[in-house]
N, C-alpha and C positions, 0 to 999 in steps of 0.2 A: 504493500500500500504506500502511495506517495505521501511524503510528509510535507506539511506547509512550514518551511523553515522560517519564513517571515513572521509567522504567528508567534514563534518561540524566540525570535531574535531579541537580544537585550536592547532596551531603550538607550540610545546614545546621547540624545540631546534633551535639555531641559534646564530650568533654573535650579541653582543650588539651594536657594531659600524658598520655602513655601509657608503660607501664613499659619497653617495648623501647628507649625513648630513653636508658636507662642506657648504651647503647653509645656515645653521644656524650659522656657523662662520661668514659668510657674513652678516647675519642679526644682529649679535652682533656688528660687526665693524660698520655697517651702521647706526643702530638706536641708540644703547647705547653709542657709542663714537662720530661719526661724526655728526649725526643729533642733538643729545642732546647737544653737546659741541660747535660745530661750528656755526650752523645756528642761535641760539638766539643771541650770541655775535656779529656775522657778521651783522645781520639785525639791531640790536640795535645800533651798531657803524655807520652803513650806514645811518640810518634814524634819529638817535638821540632820539628814542622813544621806550621804552621797550614794550609798548602796541603793536607796530607793530610786534615785535618778537613773542608776544603771538598770534597774528592773523595768522602769517605764520605757527607756530607750530600747531595751531588749524586747519588750512586748511590741513596740512599733516595728522592729526588724522581723520578729517572728510572724507577725501578721502578713508580712510581705512574702512569706513562703507560699502564699496562695497564688503567686504569679503564674505558675504553670496552669492552674485551673482557669484563671482569668484569660490567659493567652489562648488556651484550648477552647474556651467558650467563645472568644472573639473569632477564632478560626472557624469553628463549627457553624456558628449562626451569622457569620459575617457582621459581627457587632463591634468592629474595631472603633468606629466613630463613637458609639454609645459608651463603651468601656473607657476610652480615653477621656471623654468629656466628664463622665461621672467621677473619674479619678481626680480631676482638677476640682470639681465641685465638692467631692468628699474632703479634700484638704481644707477647703474654705469652711466646711461644716466642723471639722475637727478643731481648727483654730478658734472658731466662734464658741464651741463648747468649752475650750480651755479658758476663754475670756470670762465665761460665766461660772467656772468650776469652783471658785473660792479655794477651799482646802479639802475638798472631798476626794479621798484617795480612790474610791470606787469610780468616780468620774474620770480620774487620771487614767485608769486602766481602759475604760471605754473609749476615751478620746484617743489613746494610743493605738487601739485596734483600728479605729476609723482611719487615722492618719497612715498607719502601716499598709492597710489594704489599698488606700487611695494612691499612695506612692508606688505600690506594686503595679497597679493598673496603668499608671502613666509610663513607667519604665518598661513594662512587659509589652505593651501594645504600641507605644510610640515608635520604636525602631522598626516595627513591621511595615509601617507606611513607606519605609525605604527598602528594607531587606526583602520584603515580599512583593516588590513592584517590578521585578525582572529588569533591573537597571544594569548598564555596563559597569565594569569595575571602577572606571574613572568617575562616572556620574554618581555611583553609589558612595564612593569615598568622599566626593564633594558634598553630597547631602548629609552624610553622617558627620562630616566635619562641622558643617553649619549647625546641624541639630544639636550636637554636643557642645558647640561653642555657646549656645544659648543658655546652657545650665550655669556656666560661670558668669555670664551676663546677669542672670537672675541672682546669682550669689552676690555679685557686686551691688545690685539694686537692693536686695534684702539686707545686706550688711549696712548699706548707707541709710536705709529706712530705720533700722534698729539703732544705729549710732545716733541718728537724729532724735529718736524717741527717748534714748537714754539721756542725751544732752538736755532735752526738754523736761527731764525728770518725770516722764510718764510712768505709771505703774504697770505691772505685768498684764493686768486686764486690758489696758489700753493698747499695749504692744501687740497682744494676741488679736485684738479687734482690727488693728491695721493690717495684720497678716490675712485675716479672714476677708476683708473687703478687697484687698489686692487679688486674692485667689478667686473670689467670686467673679470679678471682672474678667480674669483670664479664662474661667470656665465658660462664660458666655461667648467669648471670642473663639474659643476652641470649637464649640458646637457649630458655630456658623461658618467655620473655615475648613471643616473636615469632610463635607459631603462629597466633593469631587475626588479627593485622594482616597477616601474609603471605597468608592466605586471602582477605582483603579485596582485596588487590592482584590476585590471580589472578582473582577474580570480575570485577573491573573490566576486566581485559584481555579477558575473554570477551564483554563487552558491545559491540555495534557502536556507534561514536560517529559519528553522521551528520554532525557538524560538521567532524571532522578525519579521517574514515576514509580518504579517498584520500590525504591529505597525509602520513599516518604510515607509509607503506610504506617499505621499505628503500631506501637511497640509497648510491651508491658514495662513495669517499673524496673524489673530485673535487667531487661535488655538495655534500658536507658542508662542505668547506673553502672552496670558491670561492662564497661566498654571504654574506648578511648575518650568518648564524650564524658563518661562518668568520671574518669581521671581528671579531665579538665575542670569539671564541676568541683572536685575536691580541691584543686589548686586555687580556684576562685574563692572557695570558702575560706581557706587558710589565709589568703591574701586579704580578704575582707575582715577576718578576725582582727588582723593587725591594723588595717587602715581605719575601719569603722569603729574599732574598739577605742582608738584615740579620738576620732571625730565625736563619738557619743559623749565624751567627757572633756572635750577641748575647752569648754567654757569654765571648767573647774581645774584642768591641768595647768593652763597658762597662768592663772593667778596664784595657785597654790604651790606649784613647783618653781616657777620663774619670777613670780611677783608682778605680773601684768595686771592692770586694772581692766574693768569690763569694757570701757570705751576703746582702749588699745586693742583688746581682743577682737572686738567687732571690726576695727580698722584692719587688723591682720587678716581676717577672713575676706574682707573686700579686696585687699591687696592680692591675696592668693587667687581670687577670681579674675583679677586683671591679668596676672601672669598666665593663668590658664587659657585665656583667650588666644594669646600668641602661640602657646604650645599646642593647642588644638589644631591650628593651621599647620604647624610643623608635623604633628602626628598624622594628620590627614594626608598630607603630600607623601610622607614616608610610606603610609599604608597603601596608597594608590600605586606606588612603584614596587613595593616588596611584599605586600600582603599583611595579614594581621599578626602572625606569630612573632616576628622581630619586634613589633611595636608593643605587644603584650609582655614580652620578655623585658624590654626596657622599662616598662611600668613597674614590674616587680623589683628590678634592681634599684630603681630610684626610690621606691617605697621602703626598701630595706635600709638604704642609706639614711633616709629621713628619720625613720623610727629608731634606728640604732644611735644616731646622733642625738636625738632628743633624750634618749635614755642615759647616754654618757654625760651630757651636759647637766642633766638633772641630778647627777651624783656629785657635782662640783659644789664646793662651799660658795655661797653667794653666786649662784648660777648666773653667768653673763647673759643678759637679756637679748643682746643682739645676736649672739651665737645660737641661743635657743630659737629665736625668731627665724634665723636662717634655715635651721634644720626643719622647723615646722613648715616653712615654705617649700622646702625640698619634698617633704612628705606629700603636701597638697598638690605639687606639680606632677606627681605620678598619675593623678586622676585623668588628665586628658589622654594620656597614652593607654590607660586601662579602659576607659569608657568607650573610646572610639573603636577599639579593636576587639573587645570581649564578645560582642555579638557576631562579628565576622568569623572569629575563631570558632565560636560555638556552632555556627552554620556549617563550618568546614568539616567538623567531626561528627555532627549529629545526623540521624536518619529519621527525623520527625519534622512536621511542618514548621514554618517560620515562627508562628505565634507561640507554639509549644516550646520550641527551642529558645526563643527569647525569654519565655516565662521561666524555664529551668535555669537559665543564666542569671536572671534576677533573683530567683529563689536561692541559688547558691550564694550569691552576694548577701542576701537577706539572712540566710542561716549563719553566715560568718558575722554579720552585724549583731545578730541575736547573741551568739556566743561571746563575741567581743565585748558587747555592752554588759552582759551578765557577769562574765568573769572579771571584766574591768571594774565594775561597781563593787564586787566583793574585794578585789585587791586594793581598791582605793580606801575602803572602810577598815581593812585589816592591816595593810602594810603601808599604803600611801599612794598618792597619785602617780608617782614616777614608776611604780610597778606596772602600770598600764603600758607605758612605753616599752618596758622590757618584754612584756607579753607580746606586744606587736612585733618587735624585732624577731623574736623566736618564731612566731607564726609565719611571718613573711619569709623568713629564712628557709623554713620547711617547704613553703610553696615554690620558692626558687629552685630548691634542690629537686623536687619532683618534676618541675618543668624542664630542667636541663637533662635529667637522667632518663625520663620516660616520654614526655610529650614531644620533645624535639626529635627523637628517633622516629616517632609516629609521623611527624610532619615531613621528615626527609623521605620516608617510605611513600607517603602520599604524593609528594612531588615527583618521585621517580615513576609512580604509576601514571600520573597525569602526563608526564613527558612521553611515556611509552604510548599512551592512548592518542596523544596528539600526532605522533609519527604514524600510527595506524590510520587515523582519519585523513591525514595528508596524502597517504598512499592510495586511498580509494578514488577511482576515477569520478569526476564530476559529471 
């Protein structure tokens, strides 16, 4: 039977930016700024116990393990637009609930679940608008670069809003209300800008892909986890234990270990977002030329240097603030390399649809965030906040070891197979 090659040809041309990507500005404002900076300090101040802040952050992360379910639901019912929009709206609802929560610990937990599920929805479904649209490697890398650039843009916006609120001496309730209003505006914009892109994904799912049609069937949990893709998920989990373990308590680590005040901490987060913007461009161009694996490896190395540096500086008497700030910035600069490549590497080793693959990648990161926040909160309350930095260095070091010893050999084997297949295709008469 003759194949319609044009129907399956990757899309070569298109704009790198699309308006639905505003949802990732919302993700940057919500997660990197307001969740990371507001919630730990709010819960710690309300309860008097840093471990409680760790538990709340762990619940937010644990709720995000529903990402494979959300991604699978969006794939099955072509509900990518609905899931993405509700994710942004859910974050608005979560911040609004925190604004009214006073000191009710039961509400803290409920709010955390809402925020975690909402963040999972955004991060699981958002990349599918790019990864599931049958784009050329160059256009895919360009759109992923812009998409991920918008998270640090949101981080800068959120950090600036929070710094202004602190300068104006607004209480926690007012700060959470500002976050809720911002997210509500983004939710409305997301809904009205996703209709066209969502139809494009649905049309792509209707097309038979002769290259991967058999491989993209449903697999059980065992087949997903006990595989090269499962190994990659373990690496992401360990790396996330380190990175997000620190992020979950950064509002407590910087003041208590290095002596930074709240306003300086907010400024540091905004500065990290500004640096991220430039590095996303670098990471995107690198990935367009070399693929995702080298970029993901670089992310893990940078993350290890940052975490280990923060831990060592934290052991010094009268820890030098500038040196601590430098290593904190190094840690945060691993994010562009990790975020832009993690979905691409996941798609490379997975044998499941794009939405489910993206969901599993987010779930691995969320599981690491859960463990990092939980263990970090315990270490902070029993040993001290610098113990979180050491935990991060160990976890990321293990991730790098697995990546070099096991995932890179799998990548080299895959490249050899692809090169062999290319030779066979080239030898077939047209």
